[in-house]
C-alpha positions in Angstrom: -26.9 61.4 25.9 -24.4 64.0 24.5 -23.5 64.5 20.9 -20.2 62.5 21.1 -22.0 59.6 22.7 -24.7 59.6 20.0 -22.0 59.7 17.3 -20.2 56.8 18.8 -23.5 54.8 19.1 -24.3 55.5 15.4 -20.8 54.4 14.3 -21.0 51.2 16.4 -24.3 50.3 14.7 -23.1 51.2 11.2 -19.7 49.4 11.4 -19.5 45.6 11.3 -16.1 43.7 11.3 -15.4 42.3 7.8 -16.1 38.6 7.3 -13.9 38.6 4.2 -10.9 40.7 3.2 -10.2 41.1 -0.5 -6.6 41.8 -1.2 -5.9 43.6 -4.5 -2.2 44.2 -5.4 -1.8 47.0 -7.8 0.7 48.8 -10.0 -0.7 51.4 -12.5 -4.4 50.3 -12.1 -6.0 53.7 -11.3 -8.7 53.4 -13.9 -9.8 49.9 -12.6 -10.2 50.5 -8.9 -13.6 52.4 -8.6 -15.4 50.0 -11.0 -13.9 47.0 -9.2 -15.2 48.2 -5.8 -18.7 48.8 -7.3 -18.7 45.2 -8.6 -17.7 43.8 -5.3 -20.2 45.8 -3.4 -22.9 44.6 -5.8 -21.8 41.0 -5.2 -21.7 41.0 -1.4 -24.7 43.2 -0.6 -25.1 42.9 3.2 -22.1 40.6 3.8 -19.5 42.8 5.5 -16.3 42.8 3.5 -13.2 45.0 3.1 -11.1 45.8 0.0 -7.4 46.3 0.8 -5.4 47.7 -2.1 -1.7 47.2 -1.9 -0.1 49.6 -4.3 3.6 49.7 -5.2 3.7 53.5 -5.4 2.2 53.6 -8.9 3.2 56.6 -11.0 -0.3 56.8 -12.5 -1.8 57.8 -9.1 -3.5 54.5 -8.2 -2.9 55.1 -4.4 -4.4 58.6 -4.6 -7.5 57.2 -6.3 -7.9 54.5 -3.6 -7.5 57.0 -0.8 -10.2 59.2 -2.4 -12.6 56.3 -2.5 -11.8 55.4 1.1 -13.1 58.8 2.2 -16.5 57.8 0.8 -16.4 54.0 1.6 -15.0 53.0 5.0 -14.4 49.4 3.9 -11.6 50.4 1.4 -8.0 50.7 2.6 -4.8 51.6 0.8 -1.3 50.2 1.7 1.1 52.3 -0.3 4.5 50.8 -0.5 7.5 53.1 -1.1 10.8 51.8 -2.4 9.8 48.2 -2.9 7.8 46.2 -5.5 6.7 42.7 -6.2 3.3 40.9 -6.4 4.1 38.1 -3.9 5.4 40.5 -1.2 2.4 42.8 -1.8 0.0 40.0 -1.3 1.7 38.9 1.9 1.7 42.4 3.3 -2.0 42.9 2.4 -3.1 39.6 3.9 -1.1 40.3 7.1 -2.7 43.7 7.4 -6.2 42.2 7.5 -8.0 40.6 10.4 -11.0 38.9 8.7 -11.4 35.1 9.2 -11.3 34.7 5.4 -9.4 36.5 2.7 -9.3 36.5 -1.1 -6.6 37.6 -3.5 -7.6 38.9 -6.9 -6.3 41.2 -9.7 -7.5 44.8 -10.2 -7.9 44.5 -14.0 -11.3 42.8 -14.0 -10.1 39.6 -15.6 -11.1 37.7 -12.5 -14.8 37.1 -12.2 -15.9 38.6 -8.8 -19.4 37.0 -9.1 -17.9 33.6 -8.0 -16.5 35.0 -4.7 -19.6 34.1 -2.7 -19.4 30.5 -3.9 -15.7 30.4 -3.1 -16.5 31.8 0.4 -19.2 29.2 1.0 -16.7 26.4 0.2 -14.2 27.8 2.7 -16.9 28.2 5.3 -17.8 24.6 4.7 -14.3 23.4 5.5 -12.0 23.9 2.5 -8.6 25.4 3.5 -7.9 27.0 0.1 -10.4 27.6 -2.7 -8.9 28.2 -6.1 -10.7 30.0 -8.9 -9.8 27.8 -11.9 -9.7 28.6 -15.6 -9.1 25.0 -16.7 -11.8 22.9 -14.9 -15.1 22.1 -16.6 -17.1 25.3 -16.8 -14.0 27.5 -16.8 -12.2 29.2 -19.7 -9.1 31.3 -20.3 -9.9 32.1 -23.9 -10.9 35.8 -23.7 -8.1 37.0 -21.4 -5.1 35.2 -23.0 -3.2 35.5 -26.3 -2.3 32.2 -27.9 1.3 32.5 -26.7 0.4 33.4 -23.2 -2.2 30.6 -23.0 0.5 28.0 -24.1 2.9 29.4 -21.5 0.3 29.3 -18.8 -0.6 25.7 -19.5 3.1 24.7 -19.4 3.6 26.5 -16.1 0.5 24.7 -14.8 1.9 21.3 -15.7 5.2 22.1 -14.0 3.5 23.4 -10.9 1.2 20.4 -10.7 4.2 18.1 -10.6 5.7 20.2 -7.9 2.6 20.2 -5.7 1.6 16.7 -6.3 -2.0 17.8 -5.8 -4.9 17.2 -8.2 -5.3 20.8 -9.2 -6.4 22.1 -12.5 -5.0 25.6 -12.1 -2.2 25.9 -9.4 -1.0 29.0 -11.2 -4.2 30.9 -10.6 -3.8 34.4 -9.2 -7.4 34.3 -7.9 -8.0 32.3 -4.7 -9.7 32.5 -1.2 -8.3 31.1 2.1 -9.0 30.6 5.7 -6.8 33.0 7.7 -5.4 30.4 10.1 -4.0 28.3 7.2 -2.1 31.3 6.0 -0.7 32.1 9.4 0.6 28.6 9.8 3.1 29.1 6.9 3.4 32.9 6.5 7.0 33.1 7.9 8.2 30.5 5.4 6.7 32.1 2.2 8.9 33.7 -0.4 8.4 37.4 -1.1 10.0 37.0 -4.6 8.1 36.5 -7.8 4.5 36.8 -8.8 2.7 33.5 -8.1 2.0 33.5 -4.4 -0.6 30.7 -4.6 1.9 28.1 -5.7 4.2 29.0 -2.8 1.3 28.9 -0.3 0.1 25.5 -1.6 3.5 23.8 -1.5 4.5 25.3 1.8 1.1 24.5 3.4 1.1 20.9 2.1 4.6 20.3 3.5 3.7 21.9 6.8 0.5 19.9 7.2 2.2 16.6 6.2 4.9 17.1 8.8 2.0 17.4 11.4 0.1 14.4 10.0 -2.7 16.6 8.6 -4.1 17.0 5.1 -4.7 20.3 3.2 -8.2 20.5 1.8 -8.3 22.4 -1.5 -11.4 23.2 -3.4 -12.0 24.7 -6.9 -14.6 26.9 -8.5 -14.5 27.4 -12.3 -14.8 30.8 -13.9 -14.4 32.6 -17.3 -11.2 34.5 -17.5 -12.0 37.9 -19.0 -10.2 40.6 -21.0 -8.5 43.3 -19.1 -10.7 46.4 -18.5 -8.0 49.1 -18.6 -4.2 49.5 -18.4 -1.6 47.0 -19.6 -0.6 43.5 -18.6 2.3 43.1 -16.2 3.5 39.8 -17.8 7.2 40.1 -18.8 10.3 38.0 -19.2 11.2 39.0 -15.6 8.1 37.4 -14.3 8.9 34.1 -16.2 12.4 34.1 -14.8 11.2 34.7 -11.3 8.6 31.9 -11.6 11.3 29.4 -12.7 13.4 30.6 -9.7 10.5 29.9 -7.4 10.0 26.4 -8.8 13.7 25.6 -8.3 13.6 27.1 -4.8 10.6 25.0 -3.8 12.2 21.9 -5.3 15.1 22.4 -2.8 12.6 22.7 0.0 13.4 26.4 0.3 17.0 25.7 1.0 18.0 27.9 -1.9 16.1 31.2 -1.9 14.7 32.4 -5.3 16.9 35.5 -5.1 20.1 33.3 -4.7 19.2 31.2 -7.7 18.6 34.3 -9.8 21.9 35.8 -8.6 23.7 32.6 -9.5 22.0 32.6 -13.0 23.2 36.1 -13.6 26.7 35.1 -12.4 26.7 32.3 -14.9 25.9 34.8 -17.7 28.7 37.0 -16.4 31.2 34.2 -17.1 30.2 34.2 -20.8 30.4 38.0 -20.9 33.8 37.9 -19.3 35.2 35.5 -21.9 33.7 37.5 -24.8 35.2 40.7 -23.5 38.5 39.0 -23.0 38.6 37.7 -26.5 37.6 41.1 -28.0 40.2 43.0 -25.9 43.1 40.6 -26.4 42.4 39.0 -29.8 40.7 41.7 -31.7 42.1 44.9 -30.3 45.5 43.2 -29.5 45.7 44.7 -26.0 48.2 43.1 -23.6 46.8 40.3 -21.4 46.8 42.1 -18.1 44.7 45.1 -19.2 42.5 42.8 -21.2 41.8 40.7 -18.0 40.9 43.9 -16.1 38.6 45.2 -18.9 36.8 41.8 -19.1 36.3 41.8 -15.3 34.9 45.3 -15.2 32.6 44.6 -18.2 31.3 41.4 -16.6 30.8 42.9 -13.2 28.9 45.8 -14.8 26.5 43.6 -16.7 26.0 41.4 -13.6 25.1 44.5 -11.6 22.7 45.7 -14.3 21.0 42.3 -14.5 20.8 41.8 -10.8 19.3 45.3 -10.4 16.6 44.5 -13.0 16.0 40.8 -12.2 17.2 39.5 -8.8 16.4 42.7 -6.9 13.6 44.2 -9.0 11.7 44.9 -5.8 14.7 46.9 -4.5 15.8 48.4 -7.8 18.4 51.2 -7.3 17.9 54.5 -9.1 19.5 57.9 -9.3 22.4 58.4 -6.9 21.8 55.1 -5.2 22.4 53.4 -8.5 25.9 54.7 -8.8 26.7 54.1 -5.2 25.4 50.6 -5.5 27.6 50.0 -8.6 30.7 51.1 -6.6 29.9 48.7 -3.8 29.2 45.9 -6.2 32.6 46.4 -7.8 34.3 46.4 -4.4 32.4 43.3 -3.2 33.0 41.3 -6.4 36.7 42.2 -6.3 36.9 40.7 -2.8 34.8 37.7 -4.0 37.3 37.2 -6.8 40.2 37.2 -4.2 38.2 34.7 -2.1 37.7 32.5 -5.2 41.4 32.5 -6.0 42.4 31.8 -2.4 40.0 28.8 -2.0 40.8 27.4 -5.4 44.5 27.7 -4.9 44.4 26.1 -1.4 42.2 23.2 -2.7 44.4 22.7 -5.8 47.6 22.3 -3.7 45.8 20.2 -1.1 43.9 17.8 -3.4 45.6 18.3 -6.8 42.3 18.4 -8.6 42.2 21.5 -10.8 38.5 21.4 -11.9 37.2 20.5 -8.5 39.2 23.4 -7.0 37.9 25.8 -9.6 34.3 24.8 -9.1 34.4 25.1 -5.4 36.2 28.5 -5.8 33.4 29.7 -8.1 30.7 28.5 -5.6 32.4 30.3 -2.7 32.7 33.5 -4.8 28.9 33.4 -5.7 27.9 32.8 -2.1 30.2 35.5 -0.8 29.0 38.0 -3.4 25.4 37.2 -2.8 25.6 37.5 1.0 27.6 40.7 1.0 25.8 42.6 -1.8 22.4 41.9 0.0 23.8 43.8 3.0 25.8 46.6 1.3 24.4 47.1 -2.2 20.7 46.1 -2.2 19.8 46.8 1.4 
């Protein structure tokens, strides 16, 4: 037996395919990764598992830290995403990159208790399709990891989510869950990559898919104590709250209206208010003629809409540097065409039906749809 054959033989004995993939989405979590792997290795012992870190190109060097660990531990992988961000899309990419029959999703900040993972895995092996780690069932707690305000917000979001799912779940907003791979693959093409609560999307989409096929979705729960963050800072922000509300509305429409479209429409609504304020300031306060006042108001509202969409609607495709200014120019051009489309449709309907408000509303809707569709292609590609 030559040296290469001996090496291949040793590697074949040493390597076992993972029974469980643990997906860890990250952004600026460098100081948490090594300790998290140590904890997971201590929990699973001889059970073959892999840890897939999906990093959104963290400026603190999270991806480099993961790659350094992977040179010592073959069951760690890093998916470094360049030019895109978002927790839901990171989870989907990480899950899709794994091949184990079971996978879990958990945060890198150590607030999720890794010691319950074997219990969650056992329930999935026994037949549960999804196993949710819950903070709100008997034996669980969210006390240490939440401020009073965040706890109240989480409980409100949980109540809203429970009404949407219709399932008897204590914590549908959990970011810590384990699933059977085939259940995910049934619905993966229909999941939204917007927002930060992927579990809610998976549950709603899976329940509807199973119901359409005359099947039930079996969901189990395991209580745990939600802990304080080990290092780094929380990613909770107003943006995440807005994206969550957009996801709820999207799921209420059966996915007919994408989350990004709802956010785009919300931003457009705020632009109407900005336009009116700018028009009043220009014409009434500075006493400019009406025509330049209208132009100024339009430019101001288009600019604020662009800034808000860049931060909210397309946070995962946020334009920076030279692309920011090119994007602004294309946004101006598209919205100008959208305004012409709005006026054309509204004018045609008004003369055909004689209904001013109806014509105006339809014109606005056409403008929003046009602007959304075209800016997705030319501005936030």
